[in-house]
N, C-alpha and C positions, 0 to 999 in steps of 0.2 A: 038037546038043548044046546049043547055044546057046538055041534054042526051048523045050527043057527045062527049062532053068534058069530062064527068064522065065517059065515056067507054074508051076513050083512057087513062085516069089517071089510071083505074083499071089494064088496061093491062100494063102499064109503072110500076107500083107498083110491079105486079105480076112477071114481067120479073126481077125487082131487087131484088125480093126475090130468085128466081131461081138460080141469079148469085151467091148468098151468100152461097148456099148449100156447107158445108165443113164438112170433116171427120178426125177424130183424133183418132188412134190407142193408143196414150199415148208416152210418152217419153221413150227412151231406159232404161232398168234396169240392175242392177247387183244384183244377187239373191244368196243366200245360198244353199249349197246341201240340198235338201229335204225340201225347203222352198216354200213359197206360195206368190202370188201377185196378185192384180187386174189389169186387162187390160182395156184400154180405158181411156180417158180423162172425164173430167165432164164439159158439156156432151160430149158423143162420136160421135153424129152428129149434126149440127145446119143447121138453112136454108133450104131452098127447100121447098118440101111438105111434110108434115108428113101424116101418121106414116111412119117410116123407117122399111126396112128389114135388118137386120145383119147377116154376114155370116164369121166366122173366121176360118182360114185355117193354119197348120194342127189342128186335134182336140186333139194332144198329150198334157196332163197334165190339160185339159181344163174339167170345169164341165159343159159348154155348149159351143156351137159354135154359138148360134143364139140370144144372147143377148147383149146388148151394154157394159156391163162390167162384162165378165166372170172372174172365177178365176183359176189361173194356180196353182196347187200344186202337191207335192212331185216331185219337178223339179231335174233332174240329168244330165242334158246335156244343152248345148247352143242351143237356138232355136229362129228363126223368125216367126212372126206370120203376115199374111197379112189379113186385115179386108177389106171387099167388103159391102158397104152399097148402098142400093137402096131404093130411095125416093118413095112416092106414085105415081109420074108421070113419073115413069121408070127411072129416071136419075142415075146413076150408080157413085160411088166415091170409090177410096180403098186409103188405108195407111198402113203403117209397123211399127211394133215393134220388137226390138230384145231384148231378156233375156239372159244376159251374166252371166254365172255360176261362181261365185268367186271360183277360183282355189285353195283355201286356204288349202283345205281338202287333195291335192295331194303333198303338201310339207312335207317333213319329214326328220328325221336325218341320215338317210341311215343305211346300214347294220353294224354289229358289225365287228369290223377291228382291225389292229394291224400294228406295223412299228420295224424294226430293231434298237435298240438303238446303238448310234455311227456310224451307215452306213446309215442311212437314215434321210433327214430332218424333217420327220414327215408323218403325212398322212392326206389328205383332208377327212373331214368328212361332211355329208349332200347330200342328192340326187342330182344327178347331173343336174336335171331341176330346183333346187331350184333358186328364183330371187326373188329380193325386189323392183321390179319396183311398186307394189302396197301394199306391205306388208312390215310389221317389223318383225325381226329375233332376238331372245334372247337366249344366251346358258348359261345353269349354270351346273357346277361351270365355272369359267373363267379362271381357272387356266390352264396352258398348251395348251392356245388358241391364236393364234396371232391377233384374231378380234371375240371378243364374238357377235356382232351384224351382221356378215356377213353371207350370206346363206350357203356358203361353206367354213369354217375356217380351217386352218392348225394347227393339233392337234399334241401335243409332251408331252403327260403326262409322268412322270417318275414312276408313279404306274398306275396299271390297273384302268380308270375311267369310269363312266357311266355319259354321258352328257345327258341334258334335253334340248330340243329345242322347244321353245313356238313362234309359228308364229300368228301374231294377224294383224287385219286391221280396228277395230272399226266397223265392221259391222256383220261379222260372227262369231260363238263362236271360242276362241283360239284353234289352233290345236297343241298337245303336243305329242311329240315322243322321243324314248329315242335310244342312241348307246352308245355301250361300246368299250373303245379303250383300247388294250394291247400294253405296250412296251416289245419286245421281246428281250431277250439276244443272242448274237452270241452263235452258238452251240460250246460245248467242244469237241474237235477232239485231238486224240493223234496217231502219226504216229509210235510208239513205241520207243524202247530202239536203240541206237547206239550199233553196233556190229562189230566184224571181221570174215572173212571166208576166206577160202583158195582160191588163184587164179583158176577160172574155175569152181567153186562149184556154186550153186544155192541155195538162201534162200527166204523164205516166209515171208514177210513182213505182221505187224500185226495192222491194223488201227482200230479204234475205234470211237464211237460218231457221225458219220456222217449218213445220209440216201442217199445220193448221193455221191459217190467219184471219184475222179481224181488224179491219180498220175503221176508226171513227174519227170524226161526225159521220154520220151517214147520209148526208145532204151533198149535194153537187159532188158525186162519186158513182161510178159504176166499175162491176167486178171487184166488189170491196172484201171479198172473200177468197182472192188471190193475191200472190205475190205482187202483180203489177196493174193496180187499179188506175183507171183514169179519173182526175178531178179536175175541176174547173172552179175554183174559189172565186167569189166577187170581192171578197177581202181578205187580208193576212190571215192564213186559218195553220194551225197545228194540227196535223194529223198523227195520231197516235196507231201504233201497230201493236197488236197483243198476239201471243202466240201461246200453244201448248203443244209438247212432244209427246212422242209415244209413251213417255213414260208418267205424264201426267204433270211434268214440270213446265212451269210458265216464264214467260218474260215479256219486256215490251221495250218500245223505243219511239222516239217522235220525230218528225221533220215537218219544217215550216216552210210554206209556200208565201211568199210575199207578191204583192200586186203592184204593178206599174200602170196607173190609172192611163186610160185612153178609150177610143170609140172604134178603133179598128175592128172590122167584121172578121170573123173567123170561120170558114165553111168547112165543115166534117164531112168526108167524100165517101162515107160507108156507114150505113146502119141496119139494124138487124130486127125488123118488126114482126118478132115471133111471140111477143106478148110476155116474154119472161122477166120485163120490169129492166133490163139492161139495154141502152141503146136502141130503143123501140122506135125513136123518132129522127126525122131530118133535122139536124141541130145546127143553127149559125150563132156563134158566140157574139155577144153585144148587140144583139138585134134588137132588144127592148129599148135601145137608144133611138131606134130608127121608127118609130110608130107610124109613119105614113107609108111603109115599105109596100111593095107589090111583088109577089113570086109566082112565076109560073113554072111547070115542070113539063118537058117533052119526054116521050120514049124515042128510041133511035130511027123511028119513021117519020117524025116529026109531029105526032099527035100530041094535042095537049091533054095530060092526064090529071093535072091537078093546078088549081090558081086559088090564090089567097090575097087579099089585101091586108094590111096590118097582119102579115104572118108571124105566128106565135110559137113556132118550134113544136108543133103538134102534127104534122103530117105523118101519117103511119104507114106510107106504102100502098094506100088502097086507091082504086078509082071505081068511082059509084059504087061504094060498098064492098068490092072485090079486091082481093089481094093482087097485086100485080106480081108478075114472074120476075125470078132473080135477073139482073143484068144491070147495064149503066143507064142511066137517064141524065137529062140536061136541063140545067136550070136558068133563068135569067131573073135576076133580082134588081130591081129599081128601089133604091135605098130613100126614096122621097126627098132626097136633099140634092138631087141632079147627078148622082153616080149609079152607073149599071154594072153590074157585075155579071159574068158568065163562067160556068163550070160545068162539071159532072158529079153524078153521086151515085153511087153504086148500092143496090138493094140485095142483100143476103139473107135469106130467110132460113 
């Protein structure tokens, strides 16, 4: 009877020991880039029937996958390890531990930049993914910044300034980076001097200081996106030159062309009938004042290639629907009021 009682007690105790078999891979840890950490608890496995067999997976960064407390070294990414422990009587338990890589090393001051003075509220500095959920940000100098402890402050320095960003979190080494901010001046632009031309004449404007040009208004003008457009206003006209530079800064200037009334004809000796919308026709200034005109165009062999009564400045350099070759052609214009004009015009396609 006594032996039976001892046997029952032994089985009860053994069952209790088996029920207490536990495995602990350790608490989740935040680690620094390139750092090292020991996995597993103290102890990693308890209860059950020793000895234990340990298996860690994956093997990335580990010095061993088969011991209770391996070391993970040179860590450069987040990782989750699974620990599997088998006791001597083949009972298996598992647990996991997650290593969270401190992202302090990813934060930075951003790339060198600038803004247009008087035309921009400033420029935001700091990488787009900067955040201060678990980190502290400190910018120096503080001048020109709306918030020197923000991950991405607005910068409006009055002179070119290099800002130093220090990111800290009391765990990993401070991360120090730099960014230079330049305040850009609006570009200098000059549309040229006001002038006076005869009615019907064309004048070339001379703009300077821009990298991109926009002239307006857009009528009686050609080559309007160049520094030197040709214009032929029929009344006094103020032309506005707008420009934007490589930094996105803009500026403008104006020039006024006044007109001396008259009916003198102006013959333009070159045109480019390539269909680009600029200088596509043989143009004679003030011709609308001579509605009874007659125009004839000849090639160098004396062959008539174009003829028109009441010519309206729309000859596009074609003969019988075909483009004429590049070269010099000769015109005779009777203005309908008793005067004849002769000259040459060059076609350049």
